[in-house]
C-alpha positions as CSV (number, residue, x, y, z in Angstrom):
1,E,0.0,0.0,0.0
2,L,2.8,2.4,0.7
3,D,3.6,2.3,-3.1
4,K,0.0,3.2,-4.0
5,P,-1.4,6.7,-4.5
6,W,-2.9,8.4,-1.4
7,H,-6.3,7.0,-0.6
8,P,-7.8,7.8,2.9
9,R,-9.8,4.6,3.4
10,L,-7.2,2.3,2.0
11,S,-4.7,3.7,4.4
12,L,-7.0,3.9,7.3
13,E,-7.5,0.1,7.1
14,R,-3.8,-0.1,7.8
15,I,-4.1,2.3,10.7
16,R,-7.1,0.4,12.1
17,C,-4.8,-2.6,12.4
18,G,-2.0,-0.6,14.2
19,V,0.8,0.9,12.1
20,R,4.3,1.4,13.3
21,V,5.0,5.0,13.9
22,F,8.0,5.3,11.6
23,A,6.3,3.8,8.7
24,L,3.1,5.8,9.1
25,H,5.2,9.0,9.4
26,K,7.3,8.2,6.3
27,Y,4.1,7.5,4.3
28,L,2.2,10.5,5.4
29,S,5.1,12.9,4.9
30,T,5.5,11.6,1.4
31,H,1.9,11.4,0.3
32,I,0.1,14.2,2.1
33,P,1.1,17.6,0.7
34,T,0.5,19.3,4.1
35,G,1.9,16.3,6.0
36,G,5.4,17.5,7.0
37,P,6.7,16.4,10.4
38,I,3.3,15.5,11.8
39,L,4.3,12.7,14.1
40,A,7.3,12.0,16.4
41,A,9.4,9.8,14.2
42,S,10.8,7.2,16.5
43,H,12.1,3.9,15.1
44,S,10.5,1.9,17.9
45,S,7.8,-0.8,17.8
46,Y,5.2,1.4,19.1
47,F,1.7,0.8,17.9
48,F,-1.2,3.3,17.8
49,S,-4.7,2.2,18.6
50,L,-6.7,4.6,16.5
51,N,-9.7,2.3,15.6
52,R,-11.5,3.8,18.7
53,Y,-12.2,7.0,16.6
54,P,-14.1,7.9,13.5
55,H,-12.0,8.1,10.2
56,E,-12.3,11.9,10.2
57,Q,-11.0,12.3,13.6
58,V,-8.1,10.0,13.0
59,L,-7.1,12.0,9.9
60,A,-7.3,15.2,11.9
61,M,-5.2,13.8,14.7
62,L,-2.5,12.6,12.3
63,Q,-2.4,15.7,10.1
64,K,-2.4,18.4,12.9
65,A,1.1,19.5,14.0
66,P,2.1,18.8,17.6
67,I,1.5,21.4,20.1
68,R,4.7,23.1,21.5
69,I,4.5,23.9,25.2
70,G,7.4,25.7,26.9
71,N,8.0,25.6,30.7
72,V,9.4,28.7,32.3
73,S,9.4,27.9,35.9
74,G,10.2,24.8,38.1
75,A,9.7,26.4,41.4
76,T,9.1,29.9,43.1
77,G,12.0,32.0,42.5
78,D,13.2,30.3,39.3
79,H,15.0,32.2,36.6
80,P,13.4,35.8,36.3
81,H,13.7,36.1,32.5
82,A,12.8,32.6,31.4
83,M,9.5,33.5,30.0
84,L,11.2,36.3,27.9
85,R,13.6,33.7,26.5
86,M,10.8,31.3,25.8
87,V,8.8,34.0,23.9
88,R,12.0,35.0,22.0
89,S,13.4,31.7,21.0
90,G,11.0,28.9,21.9
91,N,8.6,29.1,19.0
92,V,5.8,27.7,21.2
93,D,2.1,27.8,21.2
94,V,1.6,27.7,25.0
95,I,3.8,28.9,27.9
96,T,3.3,27.1,31.3
97,G,5.2,27.2,34.5
98,D,5.1,25.7,38.0
99,W,5.5,28.2,40.9
100,L,4.1,26.1,43.8
101,S,5.3,23.4,46.2
102,E,4.0,22.0,49.4
103,M,6.1,24.6,51.1
104,N,5.2,27.9,49.6
105,I,1.4,27.0,49.2
106,A,1.1,27.2,53.1
107,W,3.4,30.3,53.3
108,N,1.1,32.0,50.9
109,A,-2.0,31.2,53.1
110,I,-0.3,32.6,56.1
111,T,0.8,35.8,54.2
112,K,-2.8,36.3,53.0
113,Q,-4.3,35.8,56.3
114,E,-2.0,37.6,58.5
115,V,0.0,40.0,56.5
116,D,-2.2,41.3,53.6
117,S,-5.4,39.8,52.2
118,N,-4.3,41.2,48.8
119,L,-1.2,38.9,48.7
120,G,-0.9,35.1,48.8
121,Y,-0.1,34.7,45.1
122,E,3.3,34.2,43.4
123,N,4.3,37.7,42.2
124,G,7.4,36.3,40.4
125,F,5.1,35.2,37.6
126,F,3.5,38.6,37.3
127,E,6.9,40.2,37.0
128,Q,7.8,37.9,34.2
129,L,4.5,38.5,32.4
130,E,5.0,42.3,32.7
131,E,8.3,41.9,31.0
132,C,7.2,40.0,27.9
133,L,3.4,40.6,27.6
134,D,3.8,42.5,24.3
135,G,5.7,39.5,22.8
136,I,3.1,37.1,23.9
137,M,0.3,39.1,22.3
138,E,2.2,39.6,19.1
139,R,2.9,35.8,18.8
140,N,-0.5,34.8,20.0
141,I,0.9,32.6,22.7
142,R,-1.3,31.2,25.4
143,V,-0.2,31.3,29.1
144,V,-1.2,28.9,31.8
145,T,0.1,29.3,35.3
146,N,-0.6,28.0,38.8
147,A,0.9,31.1,40.3
148,G,-2.5,32.1,41.8
149,A,-1.5,30.0,44.8
150,L,-3.9,31.0,47.7
151,N,-5.2,34.2,46.1
152,T,-6.1,33.3,42.4
153,Q,-8.7,36.0,42.4
154,M,-6.3,38.9,43.2
155,L,-3.7,37.7,40.5
156,Y,-6.5,37.3,38.0
157,Q,-7.6,40.9,38.6
158,K,-4.1,42.2,38.5
159,V,-3.4,40.4,35.2
160,Q,-6.6,41.9,33.8
161,K,-5.5,45.4,34.7
162,L,-2.1,44.8,33.2
163,C,-3.8,43.8,29.9
164,Q,-5.9,46.8,29.9
165,D,-3.1,49.2,30.7
166,R,-1.1,47.8,27.8
167,G,-3.9,48.1,25.3
168,Y,-4.9,44.4,25.4
169,G,-8.2,44.9,26.9
170,D,-9.9,42.7,24.4
171,S,-7.6,39.7,25.3
172,V,-9.5,37.3,27.5
173,V,-8.1,36.4,31.0
174,A,-9.4,33.4,32.8
175,A,-9.3,32.2,36.4
176,V,-9.7,28.5,37.5
177,F,-11.1,28.1,41.0
178,G,-11.9,25.2,43.3
179,D,-8.6,24.3,44.7
180,D,-9.1,26.2,48.0
181,V,-11.1,23.6,50.0
182,S,-10.3,25.2,53.4
183,D,-14.0,25.7,54.3
184,I,-14.8,22.1,53.3
185,V,-12.1,20.6,55.4
186,M,-12.6,22.8,58.5
187,M,-16.4,22.6,58.4
188,D,-17.7,21.3,61.7
189,G,-14.3,21.2,63.1
190,G,-13.2,18.9,60.3
191,K,-15.9,16.4,61.0
192,A,-18.2,17.1,58.1
193,L,-16.1,15.2,55.5
194,P,-14.1,12.2,57.0
195,I,-10.5,12.8,55.8
196,S,-7.7,10.1,56.1
197,H,-3.9,10.3,55.5
198,L,-2.9,9.8,51.9
199,D,-0.4,6.9,52.6
200,H,-1.7,5.7,56.1
201,P,-5.5,5.3,55.9
202,D,-5.7,4.4,59.7
203,Q,-4.5,8.1,60.5
204,S,-7.5,10.5,60.4
205,L,-7.3,14.3,60.3
206,S,-9.4,14.5,63.6
207,D,-6.4,12.6,65.3
208,W,-3.7,14.8,63.8
209,G,-3.3,17.2,66.8
210,F,-3.0,20.3,64.8
211,S,-5.6,23.0,63.8
212,P,-5.7,23.3,60.0
213,C,-5.2,26.9,58.6
214,C,-5.8,26.0,55.0
215,A,-6.4,23.2,52.6
216,T,-5.8,23.0,48.9
217,A,-7.0,20.3,46.5
218,Y,-4.9,19.3,43.4
219,I,-7.5,19.9,40.7
220,G,-7.3,18.7,37.1
221,C,-6.9,20.1,33.7
222,W,-10.5,20.5,32.5
223,G,-11.1,24.1,33.9
224,I,-8.0,25.0,31.9
225,V,-9.4,23.2,28.8
226,E,-12.7,25.0,29.0
227,A,-11.1,28.4,29.5
228,L,-8.9,28.0,26.5
229,R,-11.8,26.7,24.3
230,A,-13.7,29.8,25.3
231,G,-11.0,32.0,24.0
232,A,-8.7,32.7,27.0
233,Q,-5.2,34.1,26.2
234,I,-4.0,33.8,29.9
235,V,-5.3,31.3,32.4
236,I,-4.6,31.7,36.1
237,C,-4.9,28.8,38.4
238,G,-4.2,28.1,42.0
239,R,-3.2,24.5,43.4
240,C,-3.9,22.5,40.3
241,T,-1.8,19.5,39.8
242,D,1.8,20.2,38.5
243,A,0.8,18.6,35.2
244,S,-2.5,20.3,34.7
245,P,-1.3,23.3,32.7
246,V,0.4,21.1,30.2
247,M,-2.4,18.5,30.0
248,G,-5.0,21.3,29.7
249,A,-3.1,22.9,26.9
250,A,-2.8,19.6,25.0
251,A,-6.3,18.5,25.4
252,W,-7.6,22.0,24.3
253,Y,-5.3,22.1,21.2
254,H,-6.1,18.6,20.0
255,G,-9.7,18.5,21.1
256,W,-9.5,15.5,23.4
257,K,-12.4,14.4,25.5
258,E,-12.1,13.1,29.1
259,D,-12.4,9.3,28.1
260,Q,-9.3,9.7,25.8
261,H,-7.0,8.2,28.6
262,E,-4.2,7.1,26.3
263,E,-3.7,10.7,25.0
264,L,-4.1,12.4,28.4
265,A,-1.6,9.9,30.0
266,G,0.8,10.8,27.2
267,S,0.4,14.5,28.0
268,L,0.7,13.7,31.8
269,L,4.1,12.3,31.2
270,A,5.2,15.2,28.9
271,A,4.3,17.5,31.7
272,H,6.2,15.6,34.2
273,L,9.3,15.9,32.2
274,I,9.2,19.5,31.7
275,E,7.6,20.8,34.9
276,C,10.8,21.2,36.8
277,G,12.4,23.4,34.3
278,P,16.1,22.9,33.8
279,Y,16.2,19.6,35.5
280,V,15.6,17.8,32.1
281,V,18.3,20.1,30.5
282,G,21.1,18.8,32.7
283,A,20.5,20.2,36.2
284,N,20.4,17.9,39.2
285,F,21.8,15.2,36.9
286,S,24.3,12.5,38.1
287,G,26.0,12.6,34.7
288,F,26.7,16.3,34.9
289,K,30.4,16.0,34.4
290,E,29.9,15.3,30.8
291,F,28.4,18.7,30.3
292,L,30.3,20.8,32.8
293,P,31.6,23.5,30.5
294,D,28.1,24.2,29.3
295,L,26.2,23.9,32.7
296,V,25.8,27.6,33.2
297,D,22.7,29.7,32.7
298,L,20.6,26.7,31.6
299,A,17.9,26.7,28.9
300,F,14.3,25.7,29.7
301,P,12.5,22.7,28.2
302,I,9.8,22.4,25.6
303,A,7.4,19.5,25.0
304,E,6.0,18.6,21.5
305,I,2.8,16.6,22.0
306,D,1.0,15.1,19.0
307,G,-2.6,14.1,18.6
308,T,-2.0,10.7,20.1
309,G,-0.4,12.2,23.3
310,R,3.1,11.0,22.3
311,C,5.8,13.6,23.0
312,K,9.2,14.9,22.2
313,I,11.3,16.9,24.7
314,S,13.7,19.7,23.5
315,R,14.9,23.0,24.8
316,T,15.1,26.8,24.0
317,E,17.9,27.9,21.8
318,E,19.0,30.4,24.5
319,G,20.9,29.0,27.5
320,G,23.2,26.1,28.3
321,G,22.7,22.5,29.0
322,H,21.5,19.5,27.0
323,V,18.5,17.3,26.6
324,T,19.7,13.8,26.2
325,K,18.3,10.4,26.8
326,N,19.8,10.2,30.2
327,T,18.7,13.6,31.4
328,V,15.2,12.6,30.3
329,I,15.3,9.3,32.2
330,A,16.5,10.9,35.3
331,Q,13.6,13.4,35.2
332,L,11.2,10.7,34.4
333,L,12.3,8.9,37.6
334,Y,12.0,12.1,39.7
335,E,9.3,12.2,42.4
336,L,7.6,9.1,41.0
337,Q,5.5,6.9,43.4
338,G,5.8,3.7,41.5
339,H,4.5,2.4,38.0
340,L,1.2,4.2,38.3
341,Y,1.3,8.1,38.1
342,L,-2.1,9.0,39.7
343,N,-3.8,12.3,38.5
344,P,-7.5,13.5,38.9
345,D,-7.9,13.2,35.1
346,V,-6.1,10.1,34.2
347,V,-3.8,7.4,35.5
348,A,-0.5,6.8,33.5
349,D,0.9,3.4,33.7
350,L,4.6,3.9,33.2
351,S,5.7,0.2,33.5
352,G,6.4,0.0,29.7
353,V,7.8,3.5,29.1
354,S,10.8,3.9,26.7
355,V,13.1,6.8,25.7
356,E,14.9,7.2,22.5
357,T,17.1,9.9,20.9
358,V,15.5,11.6,17.8
359,A,18.2,14.3,17.2
360,E,20.5,16.4,19.3
361,N,18.6,18.0,22.0
362,C,15.4,16.1,21.0
363,I,14.2,13.0,22.8
364,S,11.1,11.1,22.3
365,V,9.1,9.2,24.9
366,A,6.7,6.3,24.4
367,G,5.1,3.4,26.1
368,V,2.9,5.0,28.5
369,R,-0.6,3.6,28.9
370,G,-3.7,5.5,30.1
371,L,-6.2,4.3,32.7
372,P,-9.3,5.9,34.1
373,P,-8.7,8.4,37.0
374,P,-9.4,7.8,40.6
375,S,-12.6,9.3,42.1
376,T,-10.3,11.2,44.5
377,T,-7.6,13.7,44.4
378,K,-4.9,14.7,46.8
379,V,-5.5,17.5,49.3
380,M,-2.7,19.2,51.3
381,I,-3.8,20.4,54.7
382,A,-1.5,22.8,56.4
383,A,-1.4,23.9,60.0
384,K,0.8,26.2,62.1
385,G,3.2,23.8,63.7
386,G,5.0,26.0,66.0
387,F,8.4,27.7,66.0
388,Q,12.0,26.6,65.2
389,A,15.6,27.9,65.5
390,E,18.9,26.6,64.8
391,A,22.7,27.2,65.2
392,T,25.8,25.9,63.5
393,F,29.1,25.2,65.0
394,Y,32.3,24.4,63.1
395,I,34.8,21.9,64.1
396,N,38.3,21.2,62.7
397,G,41.6,19.6,63.5
398,L,42.1,16.3,65.4
399,D,39.5,14.4,67.5
400,V,36.5,15.9,65.6
401,R,34.0,13.4,66.9
402,E,35.1,13.8,70.5
403,K,34.8,17.6,70.2
404,A,31.2,17.1,68.6
405,D,30.4,14.7,71.6
406,M,31.6,17.4,74.1
407,M,29.4,20.1,72.4
408,R,26.5,17.7,72.3
409,R,26.6,17.0,76.0
410,Q,26.9,20.8,76.8
411,L,23.8,21.5,74.7
412,E,21.8,18.7,76.1
413,N,22.6,19.9,79.6
414,A,21.7,23.5,78.7
415,Y,18.4,22.3,77.3
416,K,17.5,19.7,79.9
417,N,14.5,21.6,81.2
418,S,13.2,22.8,77.8
419,N,9.8,22.4,76.4
420,F,11.0,21.8,72.9
421,S,9.0,19.4,70.8
422,R,12.0,18.3,68.9
423,L,15.8,18.7,69.5
424,S,18.3,17.5,66.8
425,I,22.2,17.7,67.3
426,E,23.9,16.2,64.3
427,L,27.5,16.2,63.0
428,Y,27.8,16.7,59.2
429,G,30.8,15.7,57.2
430,T,34.3,14.1,57.6
431,P,37.5,16.1,57.6
432,A,40.1,15.4,55.0
433,S,43.1,13.5,56.1
434,N,46.3,15.6,56.2
435,P,44.2,18.7,55.1
436,Q,46.0,21.3,53.0
437,S,43.8,24.2,54.4
438,Q,41.7,24.7,57.4
439,Q,38.6,24.7,55.1
440,E,39.5,21.2,54.0
441,G,39.6,20.0,57.6
442,T,36.4,21.6,58.7
443,V,32.9,20.0,59.5
444,F,29.9,21.4,61.2
445,L,27.6,20.5,64.2
446,R,24.1,21.7,63.7
447,V,21.6,22.0,66.6
448,F,18.0,22.3,65.5
449,A,15.0,22.8,67.8
450,Q,11.2,23.2,67.6
451,A,8.5,24.2,70.0
452,R,4.8,24.4,69.8
453,R,4.7,27.8,71.6
454,I,7.1,30.8,70.8
455,E,7.7,31.3,74.4
456,D,9.3,27.9,74.7
457,I,12.0,28.7,72.2
458,S,12.4,32.3,72.7
459,V,15.8,34.1,72.7
460,H,16.2,33.3,76.4
461,K,15.2,29.7,75.9
462,F,17.4,28.9,72.8
463,K,19.8,31.6,71.8
464,I,21.2,32.9,75.2
465,P,22.1,29.4,76.5
466,I,24.2,28.9,73.3
467,Y,25.9,32.2,73.9
468,A,26.7,31.0,77.5
469,L,28.7,28.0,76.1
470,R,31.1,30.0,74.2
471,M,33.8,30.3,76.7
472,Q,33.6,26.7,77.9
473,S,33.5,24.9,74.5
474,Y,35.8,22.5,72.6
475,P,39.4,23.6,71.3
476,G,39.1,25.6,68.1
477,Y,35.3,26.5,68.8
478,H,33.8,28.9,66.2
479,M,30.3,29.1,64.9
480,N,28.1,30.7,62.1
481,L,27.9,34.5,63.0
482,D,24.5,34.9,61.4
483,F,22.8,34.9,64.8
484,R,19.3,35.5,63.2
485,T,19.0,31.7,62.7
486,M,18.9,31.4,66.5
487,E,15.7,33.6,66.8
488,P,12.3,31.6,66.5
489,K,10.6,31.6,63.2
490,P,7.2,29.8,62.4
491,F,7.1,26.5,60.7
492,M,4.1,24.6,59.1
493,E,2.9,21.0,59.6
494,M,1.4,19.2,56.6
495,F,-1.2,16.5,56.4
496,P,-1.5,14.9,52.8
497,A,-5.0,13.5,52.3
498,L,-7.5,12.3,49.7
499,M,-10.8,14.0,48.9
500,P,-13.5,13.0,46.6
501,V,-13.3,15.1,43.4
502,S,-17.2,15.4,43.5
503,A,-16.8,17.6,46.7
504,I,-14.8,20.2,44.8
505,D,-16.4,23.2,43.3
506,H,-14.2,23.3,40.1
507,R,-15.1,26.3,38.1
508,V,-14.0,28.9,35.7
509,E,-14.5,32.8,35.5
510,M,-13.5,34.8,32.5
511,S,-12.9,38.5,31.9
512,N,-15.4,38.5,29.0
513,G,-18.2,37.4,31.5
514,T,-18.2,33.7,30.6
515,T,-18.4,31.3,33.4
516,C,-18.7,27.5,33.6
517,K,-18.6,24.7,36.2
518,I,-16.4,21.6,35.6
519,K,-18.0,18.2,36.4
520,P,-16.2,15.4,37.9
521,P,-15.0,12.5,35.7
522,S,-17.7,10.3,34.7
523,H,-15.7,7.0,34.7
524,T,-13.3,6.3,37.5
525,Q,-11.4,3.5,38.9
526,T,-10.2,2.3,42.3
527,Y,-6.4,2.0,43.0
528,P,-4.8,0.5,46.0
529,V,-3.2,2.6,48.8
530,I,-0.4,0.2,49.2
531,R,1.2,0.1,45.8
532,P,2.5,-3.1,44.2
533,S,6.1,-3.9,45.1
534,S,8.4,-6.8,44.6
535,D,12.1,-7.8,44.3
536,A,13.4,-9.0,41.0
537,L,11.7,-12.1,39.4
538,E,14.2,-14.5,38.5
539,P,17.3,-12.5,39.4
540,A,20.6,-13.3,37.9
541,D,23.4,-14.9,39.9
542,L,25.8,-12.0,40.7
543,L,28.8,-14.3,40.3
544,S,27.9,-14.8,36.7
545,F,29.0,-11.4,35.8
546,G,32.6,-12.2,36.5
547,P,35.3,-10.6,38.6
548,T,34.3,-7.5,40.4
549,K,35.9,-4.5,42.2
550,F,34.5,-3.0,45.4
551,T,33.9,0.5,44.5
552,A,31.1,3.2,44.4
553,L,27.8,2.2,43.0
554,G,27.6,5.6,41.1
555,T,30.7,4.7,39.2
556,I,28.4,3.2,36.6
557,V,24.9,3.8,38.0
558,H,22.9,7.1,37.5
559,G,20.5,8.2,40.3
560,R,17.8,10.7,41.0
561,S,15.8,11.2,44.2
562,G,13.2,13.6,45.4
563,D,10.3,13.9,47.8
564,K,6.5,13.7,48.0
565,G,5.5,15.0,51.3
566,D,7.3,13.0,54.0
567,N,8.2,10.2,51.5
568,S,11.6,9.8,49.4
569,N,11.7,8.4,46.1
570,V,15.0,7.1,44.6
571,G,15.4,6.0,40.9
572,F,18.6,4.2,39.7
573,F,19.3,3.5,36.0
574,V,22.2,2.2,33.9
575,R,23.6,2.6,30.3
576,N,23.3,-0.9,29.1
577,A,21.1,-4.0,29.1
578,D,23.6,-6.4,30.7
579,E,24.3,-3.8,33.4
580,Y,20.6,-3.6,34.0
581,E,20.3,-7.3,34.7
582,W,23.1,-6.9,37.2
583,L,21.5,-3.8,38.8
584,R,17.9,-5.3,39.1
585,S,19.5,-8.4,40.7
586,L,21.6,-6.5,43.0
587,L,19.2,-3.9,44.3
588,S,16.6,-5.8,46.4
589,V,14.8,-4.1,49.1
590,A,17.1,-5.6,51.7
591,T,20.1,-4.3,49.8
592,F,18.7,-0.9,49.5
593,K,18.0,-0.7,53.2
594,K,21.5,-1.9,53.9
595,L,22.8,0.9,51.5
596,L,21.0,3.5,53.5
597,G,23.1,2.5,56.4
598,N,22.4,4.7,59.6
599,D,19.8,6.5,57.7
600,W,17.6,3.5,57.9
601,F,16.5,4.7,61.4
602,K,18.1,1.9,63.2
603,G,16.2,-0.8,61.4
604,N,12.7,0.5,62.1
605,T,10.5,-2.2,60.6
606,D,7.3,-0.1,60.7
607,R,8.5,1.9,57.7
608,R,7.7,0.7,54.3
609,V,9.9,0.5,51.2
610,E,8.2,-0.1,47.7
611,R,10.3,-1.4,44.7
612,V,9.4,-1.5,41.1
613,E,11.3,-2.0,37.8
614,F,11.3,0.0,34.5
615,P,12.9,-2.4,32.0
616,G,12.3,0.0,29.1
617,I,14.6,2.6,30.7
618,L,16.8,0.2,32.4
619,A,15.8,1.5,35.9
620,V,14.9,0.3,39.4
621,H,12.9,2.6,41.6
622,F,12.3,2.7,45.2
623,R,9.7,4.7,47.4
624,V,10.6,5.2,51.0
625,L,7.7,6.2,53.1
626,D,8.0,8.6,56.2
627,N,11.7,9.2,55.3
628,L,11.9,12.9,55.7
629,N,10.9,13.7,59.2
630,G,7.6,15.4,58.3
631,G,8.6,16.7,55.0
632,I,10.1,20.0,53.9
633,A,7.8,22.2,55.8
634,S,8.8,20.9,59.2
635,S,11.8,18.5,58.7
636,D,14.8,18.8,60.9
637,R,16.9,17.4,58.2
638,V,19.4,19.6,56.2
639,D,18.1,17.8,53.1
640,G,14.4,18.0,53.8
641,L,13.5,17.5,50.1
642,G,15.6,14.3,49.8
643,K,17.3,15.5,46.8
644,G,20.7,14.3,48.0
645,V,19.5,10.7,48.9
646,A,20.4,9.2,45.5
647,E,23.8,10.9,45.5
648,Y,24.5,9.5,49.0
649,L,23.6,6.0,47.8
650,R,25.6,6.4,44.7
651,S,28.7,6.9,46.9
652,K,28.1,3.6,48.7
653,Y,30.5,0.7,47.8
654,V,29.4,-2.5,46.2
655,D,31.0,-5.2,44.1
656,I,30.8,-4.0,40.4
657,P,31.8,-6.4,37.6
658,L,35.1,-5.4,36.0
659,V,33.5,-5.8,32.5
660,F,31.2,-2.9,33.3
661,L,34.0,-0.8,34.9
662,E,36.1,-1.2,31.7
663,R,33.4,0.8,29.8
664,G,34.3,3.9,31.8
665,S,32.8,5.7,34.6
666,I,29.9,8.1,34.5
């Protein structure tokens, strides 16, 4: 048939049977005058299932160019001119960004409640929009953001005024509401709607012990879709899911419906890959040494998503860094919770995901399956946890551990009558042997305290006792002279939970007077709280790989770790298939716990570790529950986000086959 003239129904019979991507792409590019590069051309054995749709819809899906979506923020305070660069050199249809985290959503709530009711949104987005609004309008680029945070209404009004002042009063601005569920959660003292912990269903909100000050639900993409369909140029959201802006843009552009789970799942994965900005362009990447001369002022990523949901990841022309197969795999593994990626609009099954290089700085991703969404969505409930303070002491020279022990005893004695809810005194680092400078031989001791009431951690209860120890301390005593850290500051406690999507008032308001209400998904599915986990099936005999050398795991193994609330996730991957057989056979749950060493909380068997494999990307993934001492908002860990866990584990020694080491280190 590929040698015959173009005939829609003849070719569609082939399509209905499932045509390989590269053959279909070559055929359409040759025989359709307006075809061009209409599909991601990846030479893999990926099949489309297009027989679900009418012939006319299939043709439209295949002939329409992919949507290009550029991300300009991975967190609050990200590059202040990323949006301008994306407008200038990204050649994108839509700009998105993620300005929120579990940390700053709560602080925005406090700012709005206690400082100024007109605040509570992320002003960094507005400053970037001011800088490049003219370019956005000239190029007809849509903008979708979650920077509304806890005051979407105020940012919505502020953006409307900006457009009017610049002469773009006819451009439609939209706001998506429904994420602030504080009233629902706190109704009748939190008893109106039974709420249990996201990972521990036996823990209820009523038993938490803290009084919630705000609650935000992670809402889906359909409010964004409806806003764009109604003509919105700029869409302001609050706490939608991280993926919702990208998913909403793709669903709007391609005309998807809520039951097109394959397509939605593909866009969910695309969103996951670009939502952290430069991470997929070489930042936070264990193979960074390969790109070191170029890892300055990094570019921001772009996702091309076609009508089937399949994506390619690239980057802006401006900026450093590289998009490679390995940077994409690393980002794919970041903050995962296992094979199933749950979202209020779809569940993406990533067990068969694969990644391939298309061209320099262009990577295609395939193999994701779409499943119906759950009937619930995540809600993050925040409460004022109390107050905290800390101090840092520096230790160098000989007998470092003995000096640290002396200081620890003095601190514990000074605070023996305190009402702290938490006191942590930890030594960080190991000095170099025969150091060539004082800096090389210096480590630090950190004392960290929390209390429910400010009077229990006041200057006289925490700071003054530390001052009193200065003249009776270890030899060589010196400390951080930023004494502000010893003064109490508030911290938040977080309670991640689940809420029925049907309880959320998901709605859209637009500057042209249009409003609409978003219905919950009509077809849902139930998923287990305890996720599937197992060690390797039919593991290889580690002796079969030949002679070994006892050296750092990270010599040949990449890693990436992150957080979700109080949980850590750690993904490991390798470069070659035989190395993967060794990796999956080596990294059992028991071995993983052993590698954690003293960080495994002295063998606490109550904590859970979940393990899954991703053979298509040569990866093994672990989720460690309750690993971060409460999560970033209240953790006493220096690495409260768990970003350094993978790098720590990569530094641990294991027996690595010489045949792998001979290929060179990462």
